[in-house]
Backbone as XML, in Angstrom:
<?xml version="1.0"?>
<chain id="A" units="angstrom">
  <residue number="1" name="MET">
    <atom name="N" x="244.773" y="-24.489" z="53.023"/>
    <atom name="CA" x="244.437" y="-23.612" z="54.193"/>
    <atom name="C" x="244.422" y="-23.937" z="55.647"/>
  </residue>
  <residue number="2" name="PHE">
    <atom name="N" x="243.190" y="-25.373" z="55.390"/>
    <atom name="CA" x="242.860" y="-26.293" z="56.467"/>
    <atom name="C" x="244.855" y="-27.460" z="57.093"/>
  </residue>
  <residue number="3" name="ARG">
    <atom name="N" x="244.975" y="-28.053" z="56.063"/>
    <atom name="CA" x="246.375" y="-28.098" z="56.665"/>
    <atom name="C" x="247.160" y="-27.483" z="56.897"/>
  </residue>
  <residue number="4" name="ALA">
    <atom name="N" x="247.557" y="-26.260" z="56.429"/>
    <atom name="CA" x="248.393" y="-24.895" z="57.375"/>
    <atom name="C" x="248.242" y="-24.826" z="58.559"/>
  </residue>
  <residue number="5" name="ALA">
    <atom name="N" x="246.977" y="-24.415" z="59.066"/>
    <atom name="CA" x="246.758" y="-24.686" z="60.599"/>
    <atom name="C" x="246.512" y="-25.701" z="60.969"/>
  </residue>
  <residue number="6" name="LEU">
    <atom name="N" x="246.737" y="-27.223" z="60.624"/>
    <atom name="CA" x="246.335" y="-28.263" z="61.257"/>
    <atom name="C" x="247.884" y="-28.250" z="61.751"/>
  </residue>
  <residue number="7" name="LEU">
    <atom name="N" x="249.208" y="-27.383" z="60.590"/>
    <atom name="CA" x="250.005" y="-28.040" z="61.260"/>
    <atom name="C" x="250.903" y="-27.282" z="61.191"/>
  </residue>
  <residue number="8" name="ILE">
    <atom name="N" x="250.579" y="-25.968" z="61.731"/>
    <atom name="CA" x="251.117" y="-25.489" z="62.920"/>
    <atom name="C" x="251.001" y="-25.685" z="63.685"/>
  </residue>
  <residue number="9" name="VAL">
    <atom name="N" x="249.267" y="-26.358" z="64.624"/>
    <atom name="CA" x="248.922" y="-26.627" z="65.506"/>
    <atom name="C" x="250.080" y="-27.864" z="66.120"/>
  </residue>
  <residue number="10" name="THR">
    <atom name="N" x="249.786" y="-28.758" z="65.308"/>
    <atom name="CA" x="250.920" y="-30.099" z="65.704"/>
    <atom name="C" x="252.757" y="-30.314" z="65.713"/>
  </residue>
  <residue number="11" name="LEU">
    <atom name="N" x="252.853" y="-28.768" z="65.512"/>
    <atom name="CA" x="254.347" y="-28.612" z="66.283"/>
    <atom name="C" x="255.064" y="-27.358" z="66.824"/>
  </residue>
  <residue number="12" name="ALA">
    <atom name="N" x="253.919" y="-26.672" z="66.696"/>
    <atom name="CA" x="253.327" y="-25.569" z="68.411"/>
    <atom name="C" x="253.152" y="-26.758" z="70.320"/>
  </residue>
  <residue number="13" name="ALA">
    <atom name="N" x="252.305" y="-27.324" z="68.999"/>
    <atom name="CA" x="251.977" y="-27.986" z="70.552"/>
    <atom name="C" x="252.399" y="-28.994" z="71.671"/>
  </residue>
  <residue number="14" name="PRO">
    <atom name="N" x="254.270" y="-28.956" z="70.864"/>
    <atom name="CA" x="254.296" y="-29.710" z="71.872"/>
    <atom name="C" x="255.296" y="-28.999" z="72.903"/>
  </residue>
  <residue number="15" name="ALA">
    <atom name="N" x="256.407" y="-27.500" z="71.991"/>
    <atom name="CA" x="256.489" y="-26.487" z="73.373"/>
    <atom name="C" x="255.732" y="-26.103" z="73.730"/>
  </residue>
  <residue number="16" name="ALA">
    <atom name="N" x="254.682" y="-25.967" z="73.905"/>
    <atom name="CA" x="253.776" y="-25.209" z="75.228"/>
    <atom name="C" x="254.186" y="-26.738" z="75.932"/>
  </residue>
  <residue number="17" name="PHE">
    <atom name="N" x="253.977" y="-27.410" z="75.250"/>
    <atom name="CA" x="253.538" y="-29.128" z="76.944"/>
    <atom name="C" x="254.870" y="-29.034" z="77.249"/>
  </residue>
  <residue number="18" name="ALA">
    <atom name="N" x="256.253" y="-28.932" z="76.789"/>
    <atom name="CA" x="257.376" y="-29.653" z="76.996"/>
    <atom name="C" x="258.103" y="-29.312" z="78.315"/>
  </residue>
  <residue number="19" name="ALA">
    <atom name="N" x="257.897" y="-27.910" z="78.624"/>
    <atom name="CA" x="258.187" y="-27.787" z="80.516"/>
    <atom name="C" x="257.382" y="-26.647" z="81.152"/>
  </residue>
  <residue number="20" name="GLN">
    <atom name="N" x="257.025" y="-27.220" z="82.256"/>
    <atom name="CA" x="255.825" y="-26.072" z="83.413"/>
    <atom name="C" x="257.548" y="-25.177" z="84.086"/>
  </residue>
  <residue number="21" name="PRO">
    <atom name="N" x="256.578" y="-24.141" z="84.170"/>
    <atom name="CA" x="257.561" y="-22.912" z="85.338"/>
    <atom name="C" x="257.932" y="-24.001" z="86.245"/>
  </residue>
  <residue number="22" name="SER">
    <atom name="N" x="259.259" y="-24.037" z="86.931"/>
    <atom name="CA" x="259.736" y="-23.861" z="87.990"/>
    <atom name="C" x="258.703" y="-24.109" z="89.030"/>
  </residue>
  <residue number="23" name="TRP">
    <atom name="N" x="257.959" y="-22.237" z="89.115"/>
    <atom name="CA" x="256.870" y="-22.190" z="90.514"/>
    <atom name="C" x="255.568" y="-23.488" z="90.340"/>
  </residue>
  <residue number="24" name="ILE">
    <atom name="N" x="254.821" y="-23.765" z="88.865"/>
    <atom name="CA" x="254.449" y="-24.518" z="89.434"/>
    <atom name="C" x="254.893" y="-26.607" z="89.918"/>
  </residue>
  <residue number="25" name="GLU">
    <atom name="N" x="254.889" y="-26.548" z="89.252"/>
    <atom name="CA" x="256.604" y="-27.666" z="89.466"/>
    <atom name="C" x="256.018" y="-27.698" z="91.507"/>
  </residue>
  <residue number="26" name="GLU">
    <atom name="N" x="255.924" y="-26.788" z="91.843"/>
    <atom name="CA" x="257.010" y="-26.680" z="93.286"/>
    <atom name="C" x="255.396" y="-26.761" z="94.059"/>
  </residue>
  <residue number="27" name="SER">
    <atom name="N" x="254.456" y="-26.024" z="93.266"/>
    <atom name="CA" x="253.136" y="-26.132" z="93.880"/>
    <atom name="C" x="252.396" y="-27.525" z="93.264"/>
  </residue>
  <residue number="28" name="ASN">
    <atom name="N" x="252.934" y="-28.407" z="92.870"/>
    <atom name="CA" x="252.082" y="-29.309" z="92.185"/>
    <atom name="C" x="253.170" y="-30.284" z="93.481"/>
  </residue>
  <residue number="29" name="ARG">
    <atom name="N" x="254.145" y="-30.109" z="94.207"/>
    <atom name="CA" x="254.646" y="-30.779" z="94.240"/>
    <atom name="C" x="254.319" y="-30.515" z="96.262"/>
  </residue>
  <residue number="30" name="HIS">
    <atom name="N" x="253.479" y="-29.651" z="96.488"/>
    <atom name="CA" x="252.316" y="-29.864" z="97.595"/>
    <atom name="C" x="251.559" y="-29.969" z="97.881"/>
  </residue>
  <residue number="31" name="SER">
    <atom name="N" x="251.094" y="-29.794" z="96.880"/>
    <atom name="CA" x="249.489" y="-30.212" z="96.700"/>
    <atom name="C" x="249.547" y="-32.086" z="96.751"/>
  </residue>
  <residue number="32" name="GLN">
    <atom name="N" x="250.649" y="-32.112" z="96.208"/>
    <atom name="CA" x="250.809" y="-34.681" z="96.525"/>
    <atom name="C" x="249.885" y="-34.409" z="98.392"/>
  </residue>
  <residue number="33" name="VAL">
    <atom name="N" x="250.502" y="-33.714" z="99.294"/>
    <atom name="CA" x="249.939" y="-33.813" z="100.716"/>
    <atom name="C" x="248.733" y="-34.023" z="100.629"/>
  </residue>
  <residue number="34" name="LEU">
    <atom name="N" x="247.602" y="-33.105" z="100.353"/>
    <atom name="CA" x="246.550" y="-33.271" z="100.268"/>
    <atom name="C" x="246.438" y="-34.420" z="99.236"/>
  </residue>
  <residue number="35" name="LEU">
    <atom name="N" x="246.218" y="-34.713" z="98.405"/>
    <atom name="CA" x="246.279" y="-36.046" z="96.962"/>
    <atom name="C" x="245.977" y="-36.842" z="97.826"/>
  </residue>
  <residue number="36" name="GLU">
    <atom name="N" x="247.517" y="-36.953" z="98.758"/>
    <atom name="CA" x="247.670" y="-38.312" z="98.898"/>
    <atom name="C" x="246.827" y="-39.174" z="99.951"/>
  </residue>
  <residue number="37" name="VAL">
    <atom name="N" x="246.436" y="-37.310" z="101.210"/>
    <atom name="CA" x="245.152" y="-37.831" z="101.743"/>
    <atom name="C" x="243.842" y="-37.759" z="101.450"/>
  </residue>
  <residue number="38" name="MET">
    <atom name="N" x="243.956" y="-37.193" z="100.157"/>
    <atom name="CA" x="242.296" y="-37.667" z="99.648"/>
    <atom name="C" x="242.430" y="-39.529" z="98.907"/>
  </residue>
  <residue number="39" name="ALA">
    <atom name="N" x="243.675" y="-40.071" z="98.711"/>
    <atom name="CA" x="243.690" y="-41.536" z="97.635"/>
    <atom name="C" x="243.579" y="-42.254" z="99.411"/>
  </residue>
  <residue number="40" name="ARG">
    <atom name="N" x="243.732" y="-41.636" z="100.369"/>
    <atom name="CA" x="244.128" y="-42.919" z="101.203"/>
    <atom name="C" x="242.544" y="-43.295" z="101.623"/>
  </residue>
  <residue number="41" name="TYR">
    <atom name="N" x="242.046" y="-42.747" z="101.512"/>
    <atom name="CA" x="240.423" y="-42.783" z="101.905"/>
    <atom name="C" x="239.459" y="-43.127" z="101.150"/>
  </residue>
  <residue number="42" name="ASN">
    <atom name="N" x="239.523" y="-42.851" z="99.787"/>
    <atom name="CA" x="239.278" y="-42.334" z="98.498"/>
    <atom name="C" x="239.610" y="-42.606" z="96.690"/>
  </residue>
  <residue number="43" name="ALA">
    <atom name="N" x="240.669" y="-44.117" z="96.684"/>
    <atom name="CA" x="241.589" y="-43.732" z="95.493"/>
    <atom name="C" x="240.526" y="-43.046" z="94.668"/>
  </residue>
  <residue number="44" name="GLU">
    <atom name="N" x="239.140" y="-43.717" z="94.417"/>
    <atom name="CA" x="238.546" y="-44.187" z="93.008"/>
    <atom name="C" x="238.283" y="-42.496" z="92.514"/>
  </residue>
  <residue number="45" name="ALA">
    <atom name="N" x="238.159" y="-41.863" z="93.259"/>
    <atom name="CA" x="237.982" y="-40.111" z="93.384"/>
    <atom name="C" x="239.950" y="-39.298" z="93.001"/>
  </residue>
  <residue number="46" name="ALA">
    <atom name="N" x="240.411" y="-39.235" z="94.185"/>
    <atom name="CA" x="241.843" y="-40.073" z="93.489"/>
    <atom name="C" x="242.236" y="-39.513" z="92.386"/>
  </residue>
  <residue number="47" name="ALA">
    <atom name="N" x="241.874" y="-40.720" z="91.514"/>
    <atom name="CA" x="242.549" y="-41.373" z="90.454"/>
    <atom name="C" x="241.398" y="-40.451" z="89.771"/>
  </residue>
  <residue number="48" name="SER">
    <atom name="N" x="240.499" y="-40.220" z="89.715"/>
    <atom name="CA" x="239.512" y="-39.092" z="89.417"/>
    <atom name="C" x="240.726" y="-37.640" z="88.588"/>
  </residue>
  <residue number="49" name="PHE">
    <atom name="N" x="241.173" y="-37.596" z="90.258"/>
    <atom name="CA" x="242.804" y="-35.736" z="89.322"/>
    <atom name="C" x="243.643" y="-36.053" z="89.266"/>
  </residue>
  <residue number="50" name="GLY">
    <atom name="N" x="244.391" y="-37.286" z="89.205"/>
    <atom name="CA" x="244.945" y="-38.177" z="88.536"/>
    <atom name="C" x="246.269" y="-38.794" z="89.488"/>
  </residue>
  <residue number="51" name="VAL">
    <atom name="N" x="245.380" y="-39.295" z="91.064"/>
    <atom name="CA" x="246.785" y="-39.190" z="91.538"/>
    <atom name="C" x="246.652" y="-40.815" z="90.891"/>
  </residue>
  <residue number="52" name="GLU">
    <atom name="N" x="248.737" y="-41.289" z="90.753"/>
    <atom name="CA" x="248.732" y="-42.525" z="91.027"/>
    <atom name="C" x="249.113" y="-43.363" z="91.902"/>
  </residue>
  <residue number="53" name="GLY">
    <atom name="N" x="248.845" y="-44.517" z="91.118"/>
    <atom name="CA" x="249.422" y="-45.441" z="92.037"/>
    <atom name="C" x="248.763" y="-46.904" z="92.966"/>
  </residue>
  <residue number="54" name="HIS">
    <atom name="N" x="247.632" y="-45.734" z="93.426"/>
    <atom name="CA" x="246.156" y="-46.437" z="93.652"/>
    <atom name="C" x="245.081" y="-46.825" z="93.469"/>
  </residue>
  <residue number="55" name="ASP">
    <atom name="N" x="245.197" y="-47.786" z="92.098"/>
    <atom name="CA" x="244.537" y="-48.079" z="91.329"/>
    <atom name="C" x="243.713" y="-49.455" z="91.544"/>
  </residue>
  <residue number="56" name="GLY">
    <atom name="N" x="244.321" y="-50.257" z="92.745"/>
    <atom name="CA" x="244.000" y="-51.469" z="93.882"/>
    <atom name="C" x="243.124" y="-51.949" z="94.392"/>
  </residue>
  <residue number="57" name="GLU">
    <atom name="N" x="242.826" y="-50.005" z="95.028"/>
    <atom name="CA" x="242.265" y="-49.299" z="96.198"/>
    <atom name="C" x="241.145" y="-49.082" z="96.355"/>
  </residue>
  <residue number="58" name="VAL">
    <atom name="N" x="240.340" y="-48.858" z="97.579"/>
    <atom name="CA" x="238.790" y="-48.224" z="96.541"/>
    <atom name="C" x="238.879" y="-47.855" z="98.588"/>
  </residue>
  <residue number="59" name="PHE">
    <atom name="N" x="237.459" y="-47.614" z="98.305"/>
    <atom name="CA" x="237.017" y="-46.448" z="99.072"/>
    <atom name="C" x="236.924" y="-47.283" z="100.392"/>
  </residue>
  <residue number="60" name="ASP">
    <atom name="N" x="237.484" y="-46.211" z="101.726"/>
    <atom name="CA" x="237.942" y="-46.773" z="103.009"/>
    <atom name="C" x="236.336" y="-46.519" z="103.523"/>
  </residue>
  <residue number="61" name="LEU">
    <atom name="N" x="236.454" y="-47.543" z="104.525"/>
    <atom name="CA" x="234.968" y="-47.979" z="105.696"/>
    <atom name="C" x="236.322" y="-48.327" z="106.777"/>
  </residue>
  <residue number="62" name="LYS">
    <atom name="N" x="237.284" y="-49.183" z="106.882"/>
    <atom name="CA" x="237.514" y="-49.627" z="108.371"/>
    <atom name="C" x="236.846" y="-48.571" z="109.439"/>
  </residue>
  <residue number="63" name="PRO">
    <atom name="N" x="236.441" y="-49.024" z="111.095"/>
    <atom name="CA" x="236.428" y="-48.672" z="111.896"/>
    <atom name="C" x="237.572" y="-47.194" z="112.352"/>
  </residue>
  <residue number="64" name="ARG">
    <atom name="N" x="237.036" y="-46.271" z="112.523"/>
    <atom name="CA" x="237.646" y="-45.120" z="112.971"/>
    <atom name="C" x="237.813" y="-43.885" z="111.778"/>
  </residue>
  <residue number="65" name="VAL">
    <atom name="N" x="237.031" y="-44.636" z="110.886"/>
    <atom name="CA" x="237.832" y="-43.810" z="109.440"/>
    <atom name="C" x="237.169" y="-41.934" z="109.130"/>
  </residue>
  <residue number="66" name="LEU">
    <atom name="N" x="236.431" y="-41.457" z="110.267"/>
    <atom name="CA" x="236.341" y="-40.340" z="110.084"/>
    <atom name="C" x="237.748" y="-39.891" z="111.311"/>
  </residue>
  <residue number="67" name="GLU">
    <atom name="N" x="237.517" y="-40.764" z="112.308"/>
    <atom name="CA" x="238.867" y="-40.161" z="112.938"/>
    <atom name="C" x="240.099" y="-39.795" z="112.644"/>
  </residue>
  <residue number="68" name="ARG">
    <atom name="N" x="240.405" y="-40.826" z="111.503"/>
    <atom name="CA" x="242.417" y="-41.414" z="110.785"/>
    <atom name="C" x="241.922" y="-40.604" z="109.867"/>
  </residue>
  <residue number="69" name="GLN">
    <atom name="N" x="241.601" y="-40.557" z="109.148"/>
    <atom name="CA" x="240.714" y="-38.519" z="108.134"/>
    <atom name="C" x="241.077" y="-37.881" z="108.728"/>
  </residue>
  <residue number="70" name="GLU">
    <atom name="N" x="240.515" y="-37.262" z="109.795"/>
    <atom name="CA" x="240.645" y="-35.616" z="110.295"/>
    <atom name="C" x="242.378" y="-35.701" z="110.664"/>
  </residue>
  <residue number="71" name="ALA">
    <atom name="N" x="242.740" y="-36.496" z="111.467"/>
    <atom name="CA" x="243.929" y="-37.071" z="111.442"/>
    <atom name="C" x="245.160" y="-36.519" z="110.540"/>
  </residue>
  <residue number="72" name="ASP">
    <atom name="N" x="244.922" y="-37.109" z="109.680"/>
    <atom name="CA" x="246.130" y="-37.284" z="108.514"/>
    <atom name="C" x="245.294" y="-35.838" z="108.109"/>
  </residue>
  <residue number="73" name="ILE">
    <atom name="N" x="244.357" y="-35.295" z="107.593"/>
    <atom name="CA" x="244.564" y="-33.636" z="107.403"/>
    <atom name="C" x="244.603" y="-32.998" z="108.006"/>
  </residue>
  <residue number="74" name="ALA">
    <atom name="N" x="245.070" y="-32.809" z="109.602"/>
    <atom name="CA" x="245.135" y="-32.521" z="110.228"/>
    <atom name="C" x="246.822" y="-32.874" z="110.593"/>
  </residue>
  <residue number="75" name="ALA">
    <atom name="N" x="247.873" y="-33.806" z="110.637"/>
    <atom name="CA" x="248.944" y="-33.760" z="109.928"/>
    <atom name="C" x="249.637" y="-33.575" z="108.352"/>
  </residue>
  <residue number="76" name="ALA">
    <atom name="N" x="248.215" y="-33.684" z="107.715"/>
    <atom name="CA" x="249.076" y="-32.383" z="106.148"/>
    <atom name="C" x="248.409" y="-30.946" z="105.845"/>
  </residue>
  <residue number="77" name="MET">
    <atom name="N" x="247.486" y="-30.936" z="107.008"/>
    <atom name="CA" x="248.080" y="-28.776" z="106.880"/>
    <atom name="C" x="249.427" y="-28.649" z="107.747"/>
  </residue>
  <residue number="78" name="ALA">
    <atom name="N" x="249.043" y="-29.948" z="109.283"/>
    <atom name="CA" x="250.932" y="-29.166" z="109.562"/>
    <atom name="C" x="252.452" y="-29.361" z="108.563"/>
  </residue>
  <residue number="79" name="LYS">
    <atom name="N" x="252.492" y="-29.949" z="107.743"/>
    <atom name="CA" x="252.752" y="-29.954" z="106.709"/>
    <atom name="C" x="253.283" y="-29.340" z="106.388"/>
  </residue>
  <residue number="80" name="LEU">
    <atom name="N" x="251.523" y="-28.850" z="105.177"/>
    <atom name="CA" x="251.621" y="-27.427" z="104.685"/>
    <atom name="C" x="251.993" y="-26.098" z="105.047"/>
  </residue>
  <residue number="81" name="GLU">
    <atom name="N" x="252.201" y="-25.931" z="106.839"/>
    <atom name="CA" x="252.168" y="-25.226" z="107.201"/>
    <atom name="C" x="253.585" y="-24.680" z="107.377"/>
  </residue>
  <residue number="82" name="GLU">
    <atom name="N" x="254.620" y="-25.563" z="107.965"/>
    <atom name="CA" x="255.809" y="-25.978" z="107.643"/>
    <atom name="C" x="256.593" y="-25.090" z="106.156"/>
  </residue>
  <residue number="83" name="ILE">
    <atom name="N" x="255.883" y="-25.568" z="105.832"/>
    <atom name="CA" x="256.329" y="-25.666" z="104.433"/>
    <atom name="C" x="256.314" y="-24.740" z="103.931"/>
  </residue>
  <residue number="84" name="LYS">
    <atom name="N" x="254.871" y="-23.475" z="104.290"/>
    <atom name="CA" x="254.950" y="-22.437" z="104.202"/>
    <atom name="C" x="256.120" y="-21.222" z="104.920"/>
  </residue>
  <residue number="85" name="ALA">
    <atom name="N" x="256.224" y="-21.713" z="106.057"/>
    <atom name="CA" x="257.435" y="-21.233" z="107.520"/>
    <atom name="C" x="257.700" y="-20.930" z="106.145"/>
  </residue>
  <residue number="86" name="SER">
    <atom name="N" x="258.635" y="-21.710" z="105.508"/>
    <atom name="CA" x="260.123" y="-22.170" z="105.229"/>
    <atom name="C" x="260.854" y="-21.838" z="104.390"/>
  </residue>
  <residue number="87" name="LEU">
    <atom name="N" x="259.327" y="-21.529" z="103.045"/>
    <atom name="CA" x="259.486" y="-20.291" z="101.980"/>
    <atom name="C" x="259.600" y="-18.875" z="102.129"/>
  </residue>
  <residue number="88" name="GLY">
    <atom name="N" x="258.830" y="-18.191" z="103.519"/>
    <atom name="CA" x="259.090" y="-17.058" z="103.302"/>
    <atom name="C" x="258.196" y="-15.836" z="102.339"/>
  </residue>
  <residue number="89" name="PRO">
    <atom name="N" x="258.187" y="-14.452" z="103.583"/>
    <atom name="CA" x="256.843" y="-13.867" z="103.105"/>
    <atom name="C" x="257.159" y="-13.486" z="101.729"/>
  </residue>
  <residue number="90" name="ASN">
    <atom name="N" x="257.243" y="-13.614" z="100.769"/>
    <atom name="CA" x="258.479" y="-13.294" z="99.180"/>
    <atom name="C" x="258.339" y="-14.341" z="98.542"/>
  </residue>
  <residue number="91" name="LYS">
    <atom name="N" x="258.123" y="-15.148" z="99.301"/>
    <atom name="CA" x="257.908" y="-16.701" z="98.397"/>
    <atom name="C" x="255.788" y="-16.750" z="98.398"/>
  </residue>
  <residue number="92" name="LEU">
    <atom name="N" x="255.391" y="-15.799" z="98.487"/>
    <atom name="CA" x="253.277" y="-15.927" z="98.636"/>
    <atom name="C" x="253.034" y="-15.781" z="97.581"/>
  </residue>
</chain>
C-alpha cells in the first residue's frame, strides 16, 4: 500500500509543478520590481525570498540609505502604477 502511494506521488508531482498559469508568471514579474529594491538594500533578506544574484552583497548602510531607499521604493511604486494602468480594468 505504501509503495503504491509513493509511486502515485512520484509520478504526479512533476505534472503538478510543470507549468504555472500565465497570470502567476505575470504576477511574479511584477513582484520582481519590489524584490529588486529589497535586494539592493538588504541582500540577505532578499535571498530568503528567493531573489537570485545578490549573494555577494550585504546590508546597505552607506550614507543617506533611508533617502535612497525611499526614492527607489517611490520609483518602483510608480512603475507598478504604470503597469497597472496599462493592464486596464478587466485585468485586475
